[in-house]
N, C-alpha and C positions, 0 to 999 in steps of 0.2 A: 532545671535538670541537670541534675548532678553526675562529676566525673568518677566516681567511687571505683575502684577495683574490679572485675565481674568475676565470676566462681563460674560453676559448671552449669549449663541447661541441657534440658530436656533438650529442647531445637533452637539452632539460632538460622534463622532467617537474612540473607542477605541482601538487602533492598526492602526499601519504606512505600512501596506506591503501591500503583492498585495491587497486584499480585497478593504482595509480601505482604501486606495488612488485613487483606480480605483472609489469607491461610491463618494468618497468629490469630485472629478474631475466631474462624471455625476451629480451631485445635484447641479455643481454651474454652469453647461450648460444648466442645465435647470431654475433654479434661480440663477442671477445673483447677486441678494441682499442677498442671504442664506447667513447668519454669523455661519461658518462650523470650528469646529475646531477639530482635529486631533493629537491624544495625542500615542505617539510611544515611547515604550520603549525601542531598540537601537538606538545606537549613528550614527547620520548620519554623513558623505557617508558610509554606510555601505559595504562591501568590497563586489568586485567581486568574480564570482563561488563562490555568498553565499551560510552559511550553510542550504541550504534549497532544501526541492525535491520541483517536480514541476514545472518544466522546457519546458517538453510541452504543446504545446497548440494543440486542435483539432479546429473546423469551427467554431462554438457557440464563444467559446471563444477567437479565432482570430478577426471575424467580431466582435466582441464587442469590441477588443481593436484597430484594425485600421480605422472601419467604426463608431461602435456608438460613442467610444469616439472621436472618428478624429485624431488619433497616428498612421495611418498609413506611415508617412514619417519616425516616430523614427522604427516603426518596420521591413521597407525596408532597411534604412541605419543601424541602429545596433544591430541588431538583425539578426538570419540566419531563413532563408525558410525550412521550411520541406520538405521534400522527403517523404512525407507520411511514414503512420506504412510499417513496413519490419518484418517477421519472420522466422526465419529457425528451422528446426525443425534437430539440432545439437548435440545431447547429446552424449557424449562418442566421438563426431566426430572433426578431425581436419582439415578434407577436405569440406572444407564450400559449394566449387564449386559441392560436389555428393551429396547435400541432396536438402531437399523438400524447398523451398523457395516461401515464398507469397508476394508480393508486387506490385506494380505499376511501369513500365517498362518507363513510363514519369511523369511530374508534371500533374495530373488534373487540374481544372479551377480556386477551389475555394483555397485560400491561406491558411497553418497555419504555424505555426513559433516553433523554438528551441528559448526557455526565459532563457538569462541568469540572474539568478532574481535580483544580485545586479548590472549590469549594469539599470535594467528596474528600481527598487523602487528608487532607485536616480536618475532615471529623472521622474517620478512619482510625489517624492515628490518636483521636481522643477517646474513640471508643475503646483501642486497645487497651489503651491505657486503662481502661475503668474495667476493663476484662483481667488486668493485674498482668500484663503482658509489658515487657522493660523494654520502651521505644526508645533507641538514641539517635540522636537528629547531629549531621554535622561528621558522622563519621567514617571513617576511610580504609574496608578492607585489604591487609597489605600481604596477608600470606593464608594459605591453604593447606593445612596436615592432613588428608584424608588418613585415619584408621589401619591400618595393616590386618587387624585381626578383628573380630565381631565382640569383642569382651572391652576393647579400647575407644578410647570416644575418638571423635576427630577434633582437629585445633583451628582455631580462627585468631591472628594477631592484624590488629586494628588500632587505627588511631582516631585522635579525636581534639584536633588544635597541635596542642603539645606533645598532651599526653599518648604513651600507649599502654596498650591493653593487648592482653591472652586471655582469649578464653574457649574451653572446652564443651564440645556438644554431642549429647548421642544422633542426635539428625541434625543433617547440615541442607540447609536450601535454598538455593539460589533462584534469586527473583531479582536481580539488579538488573534487569533488561537487556539489551542490546550489547553491552558488555561484556557475557555469557561468560564469570570468573570459571564455573565448572567448567563448562564448557569446552573453554579453552583451554583447562588446564589438563585435563583426558582425552584433548584430539576429539571431541564428537561434534563438530561441525559439518555441515553435511547442506549441500547447496542442493537447491530444485532448479526445475525445466521454467519455472515460471516469473519472467525475466518481464520487471515491468518497475517504475518510478513514482515516487511522489513529491509533492510539494503543499505545502499546505499555511496558512497564517489567520493569526485573529483581526477582527476588525472592530471598535470597539463600542458599535450600536447595532441596533438588531436590520434584519434585512426584511422587509415587510415582503414578501413574496404576493400577497393575496393583492397589495394594490397594484399590483403589474397590469391589469387589464380592467378595463373601466362597464365588461360584460360584465353586466348582472345575470346572466345564462352562468358567465364562466364560473365566477364565485360561488354561485349557489347550488355550484355539484356536490359541494360539499359541506357537511353537518357536523362540527362546527364549521362555518368560514375561518380557517387557521393550516393550512398547506405551509405556515411557515414552521412549525411545530415538527412538520417532517426532517425526514433525513432527505433533502432535495436531491435527485442525480439528475444531472442535466450532460447526455449522453452523446457518442461520437462516434465514428468508426475508431476504436483501436483508443477511446480516453471515456475518462467520467469525471463530472465535476462536483463536488457537494458543496451545501450548504446546511449547517449545521447548528441551530440556534442552543445558546448555554446561560444557564439561571443567573449567571454576572451581568447578564445583558449585551454580552457581546454575540459573535456571531467569526463561527468557523468558515472557513472557505479552503477547500483544496480540488486540486487536480488530480490525479491517477491515471499515467497513459504509460503503454508502449511505448518502447523505443524506439522500434523498428518503425512506426506511424511520427510518432510525437518526439523528439529526442530529449533528454535531460536539459542539453544546454539550450533546446527554444523556452524553458519558464523555470529556472532554477535563479532567479532573483524575484521580486516582488514589480519591477517594470517591465520584465518580459515575460511576467505571468499576466499582468495588463493589459499590454498588447496580443499575447495569448487571446485571454477570451473577449479582445475585443473581434480580434478576428471570428473563433469559433463559438462563441457565446454572448453576443452583444449585448442580449438583453440583460445580460449581468454584467457584464461591463460596466453597462450601463448604471445599475443599480451600484457596485461600488466605485467610481470614476470620483464621486463627488465623496468621496469618503477617505481618499486617501491617507490626508491627516491623521486620521485616527485607527493606522496601523500598528498593532501590538509586535506581534512577532512574524517573523517567515522562517521557514527552514525546508529544507529536502532527503530524501532518501533515495539512495541509488541502490538498486533492485533488492526492495525489504524483504522480499521471502523467502524464508532460509527453512531447512529442516535441523532434523537433530537426529544423531543416533540412535541414542537412548537418552532417556528422562526420569525413569524412576527406575532404584538399583537397590536390590538385597542387601548391601552395606551401607542401609541408612544414609543416602544422600539423594535429593530429585531433584530439580528444574521445574519453575512453574513460569508462565506470563511468556513474554520473547525472550526471557533467559533461554529458552529450549527454542521452539518452533514457534514460525508467526505465516499466515497463509498470506489473508488481502482485505481492505476495510471495507470491498463493494458491498460485503453482509454483513457487516461489522461483526465478526465471527471473535474478536480477538478476548472479548469477559467470557464469552461461551467455553474457550478453551483452558480463561484461567480457574473458572467454573470446576470443568471437570479435574483439573492436573490437581487445584487442591484436595478437589473431593477425593480422589484414589490416595493422595498423600496423605490424608488425616485415616484415608483407613489402611493403611501401612504404619500408621504411628500408630494406631490404635494395635493390632495385630503383633506389633512389635512389644509392645506393655501387656500384650496377654501372653507372652513366650512363644510363640508359634511362631514358625518355619516366614522367612518373607520371600528367599531367591524367588522358589516358583512365580508367587502371587505380583511380584514385584514385575517379574516376567510377563504375563500374562497381561496386568495392567497397560505395561510398556507396549506390547503389542495393539493391544485396543483403543488407545491414544491415538497411535500411529495409523492405525486403520479410519478412524474419525477425521485425523487431519488427511491423508490423503483422501477419504472420499469428498468431502469439504473442498482440499485443492482440485477435484477435479470438475467443481464449476465455475474455475477461473482460469485454469489452464489453456490459452491458445484461445480461447471463448474473445478476449478486446477485439478482433476485429467485428465482431457482430452487435455487441454494444448500441452501432448506430443505425440498427434495423427496426424499422418499429413493425414489422411483420414477425419476426423473427420472437426478438428481445422479451413482448410480452408473452411469448407461450414461454421460455426459457426461467423467465419469474416465476410462471403460476409453475410450473414442473422443478423449481428449485426448493421453492416456498415446501411444498407437499412432500418435497424429499427430508427437506427438514424437520416440519413437524410431523410428518408420520412417522419417523423411527428416531433419529437422535432424541430430538425433545422429546417424545414420545419417554425413552430410555432415563433422560434427566428427572420428567418430573415425577415419574413414578419411582425415584429414586432406587433404580436395579443398575448402575453402572458398578454397585462391587458385589451382582448377585448370581455370580458365576454360571451357578447350575443354569440360572434362566436364562440368562446371554445364548449358553452351548445348548440348550433345546433350543432355541432360533439360529443356529449357525448359518441353518441351509436359507432361511427365509431371509437374514440379514448379508448373507453373503452374495444373494439375485436379486437384492435391493442397489448392492452397491454396482455389480457387473452393467441392471440396468439406468442405473445413472451415466455410467462410463459410454453405452451405445445412446443415450440420450443425447448427450454434450454432443456426442460425436455427429449425428445424426444433424444435429442442428447447426453445428459450424459447416456443413454439405448444403444443406438446406439455404442456409443465408448466402451461401456464395452467387447462387443463380435467384434470391430473393427480389423482386421489382422494390421492395422498400418504400412500399405508398405510405403517407404520412397524413391521413385525415386528422381534422380538426375534431375529436372525439376524447373520451374518459372512457378506460378501459377498469371499470369499478370493481374493485376483485371484493366488494361488500356485496354487492348484486350478485355473487357465486355460493347460493346455499351451504353448497360441500363444502366449500375452501372457506365461509364463516366458521361452520361446523367444526371442521378440523382443527382449528386455532381452538375454539372451547374446550374442544373434548381436550386439552391439554390439563385444563383444569379436573377433570374427573379423578379419582380416587380407584385405585383398580387392585382386586386380590392378583393372584400367583396367576391364575387360571386367566383371570382379565384383561393382564397384563398382556400373556402368550398372546390372547387371541387378538388382542387391540392389533400389535404388531404383524400377526399372520393377515390382519382385516388391511394394514397398510400396505401389505406387499399383493393384496390383491387390485389395491386402489390404484396402486402405481403400477402394475400392469396394466388396468385398465388404461388410467391416463397418457400410457406410455403407447398404448396403440391410437391413441386420437390422435396423438401426435405423429404419430407415423402417415395416418391416412390425411392430416391434413398436411405437412411436408409433401408425399406423392399428389394431390392435388395442385400446390403450388407448382413441382416437379416431377414428373412422371418418371426423371432419370436419375434422383435423389439415389447414395449410397445408403440405402436403411439396411446391407447383409445382417450387420452385427448387431440389431435390434431383430428385426425377423428371426434370427436365430433364433435369440434369446426366450422370445415369446411363445416360440414355437415350441423350444426345448423343455419347458417348463410346464407345458397348456396342461391343465386339469391335476396339477399337484400343489397349487393355493384356490383356496375358496373362492368357491363364485359369487360376486357381488351382485348386489341387487339390482334391479334396471334401475338406471338413473337416466335422465338429462345430461345431453352432450357436458363435460368437464368445462370446455375451454371456454373463450372467447370468442365471440360470432367473428369470422374472417372480414376484416377492415375492409371498409366500401371505397371505391376509389376517391383518391386525395383530388378536389376543386384544386384546390392549391398548389398542386403540382408545376 
């Protein structure tokens, strides 16, 4: 890689990790003549099982990688196909086959992946170069000067080794992660009320979850018998621990916890984390204890969730990835929001190249992006205390999936993120779904406060719910304008029906549950959304009495 002086570029991307490299590829795929420079602080190639969190993708991010960017061959050959999310209510238990499990017994139609960030980012850097992107590693951005008028370029000063460089750019994009250079420069940092901490580490060997029980019945609940390929969640009140396999042969392990229930100083070293596992997740402790010598790294983040006042600007700058905002890893939305941000940035560059005004469109994209952020944040904020509830969390997981696959994933898969007329015509439905979500989350918090938390030895099989599997499959449909609008309206009706069933389940468990907000919403829009065809109950059957309690 040469160090010759660089001239003007159409786009300079500060940060060559997942967000920056995928954006560079997307821009070059859209405009082959676009001059793109990526400045990456780390030296390439990066190590496998890299010292980064964020290895699990879900449907939007997976579709962005394999279909929008055309990287399916790499995803299939060099990464691992994920066997969905899986949850075990295993606090204080070693008998993993005698607790409630949530998960699918088979693969659903739309793939997602477990991503080794080292393998992936090395590949993306090479792929970007093949597309004609100028990629410079070991580059440190020293100064940013944003243009003061629409005709002037931005200026970036950076160094590589002993050499200094100055570069002009029509577009400047911050993809440098939590360093948030543009956010700091412009004073756009914005905290949120979601206070959680995380620790994580990598072990240089696979963790064989499928061998944790000798029970043939337990093993045969899944086909394939590959629970190890899931993002496995081991849940308890105020926390969840993860196991994520990596294609390099390592396994990622983490703890995410509400500090009010599990303070960071009880888990912020490897030895403390292991002692914590011994108390709260003893079966996971047993699997890790003999592998201490295979520890590859350890890191933690305090209060990792954060917002940002603005991420897209008509003044030709933008942020993507953690440089802008970050939610929570519980449902792995990080790559989803990279996909959404990069799609908006690419369209803004396209509008600029066509000579169209940017300010109004950038403002609308910023509003939409923040609306998606706030809707998704509601899935996590103040919800950690109910994570250990085997009665309520399974219901929450089904609702959260239905909301995600029924609304945001439909918008992305149908390539409607930038279709402002279509989204405008569905404004009432989208806002109603958002308000339903907030009300359902509130209901489940109140319901869990009085739950019996029965923990029977059952697997709640998501694949056995026909409507649920079909909702996942429906993401593969190709819809015209009328079909897309009909789909979102049908999703609204589906969510209303599901919310009504959740309300009934909660009231059966606790007649005094606070259901006022949800009742008001269901009554307010009665008759305004199309009726759905009669169908069987949407939720899992209520859990039986736990003989192990």
